[in-house]
N, C-alpha and C positions, 0 to 999 in steps of 0.2 A: 706614578706621577699624578695620581688622583689627588686633587686638592678639594678640601671641603667647600661646598657651595656657600657663597656668601650672599646674604640678602642686601640689596642696595637700599640705603635710606637717604632721603634728601631732607636737608634742613632739620635734622633731628626728628623728622616725622615718622610715624609708624607705618607709612604706606597708605594711609587713608586719604591723602590729598587727591589722588587720581580719581576715585569715584566722586569726590566732592566737586572736582573740576567738571567732570562729565555731567553731574547734576546741574551745575551752573549753566553749562552750555545748553542743556535740555530746557532749562527754565527760560533762558533768553530766547531760544528758538520758539518756545510756546508763546511767549509774549509777542514776539514778532509776528507769528502766524495769526494771532488774535487781532492784530492791527490791520484792518482791511486796506487802508490807504497805503501802508508800507508795502504790503504784498503786491497790490496793483502797480504801485510805482516801480517796484523792483522788476516785475514782469515786463512793464513797458520799457524800462531802461535796458534790460537784457535783450529784448527784441530789437530795440533801436541799435544797440551795439552790434548784434549779429547781422542785421540788415546792412549796416555801414561796412562791416568787415567783408561781407559777401556781396557787395554791390555789383561787382562784375558778373556774378552768377545770378543774382536775384532780379536785376533790372531787365525788363523785357526788350528794351531797345537801347541803342547807343545814345547817350544823353546829348551828344553833339551832332548826331546824324540828322540831316535835314531832308524832308520829303515835301517838296513844294505842293504836291497834290493834296496833302493832308493838313494844310494850314487851317488854324482856328476851328478844329473839330471839337465838338463837345464830348463828354464822356461816352464811351462805347465799349463793346466787348474787346476790341483790339487796342484801344487807348483808354484805360480806366479813368484817367484824370483829364483826358483830352490832349490837344496839341496846342502849341503856341503859334505866333505869327509866322514863324519860319518852318513850321511843320515838325518840330521836335516834340517827342513824347514827354509830357510834364511829369508823369510818375517816375520815369527813369532819371529825370533831372533832379527830382526831389530825393530819390534814393541816393544818388551820387553826392548830392549836396549835404546829406546827413554826415558824411565823412568830415567835411569842413566844420560843420556845427560841433561835432564831438571834439575835434582838434582844438577849436577855439575855447570850448568849455574846459578841456583839460589844461590848456595853457593858462587860462584865467585862474584856475585853482592852484596851479603850480606857482604862478606869480604871487598870489595871495599867501600861500604857505611860505614862500621865500621872504616876502616883506615882513610877515608876522614873526618868522624865526629871527631875522636880523634885528627887528625892533625889540623883541624880547631879550635877545643876547645883549644888545646895546643897553637896554634898561638895567639888566642884571649887572652888567659890568660897571655901570656908573652909580649903582645903588650905594648909599652910605650906610654904614653900620652904626647907627646911633644907639 
């Protein structure tokens, strides 16, 4: 039942497309890493997403918890960004608020993609072939 092994070929290629694709990925990665702004932006975005996803773990206090004795405190070791008029920790509120900010951003992008796709489809459907 031994069958001769067959070499898989794609699109009539001699198998050299895989190394070429790896080379392209490597080239794009090198270009990306050379762009300082892109790297910094990616790090900040990833950090923001991780903080937003782990807000319950990362936030030092309950964002809605009020401590009347701690009203309007400035930044300190216990409240890094201080407290508001009701004694709520501002850092915890900012961390939990990042969830809503990301949700609004994603919804905006989704709406833009949907409107663009519908507009493009409508344009292509009504295009005349002159």
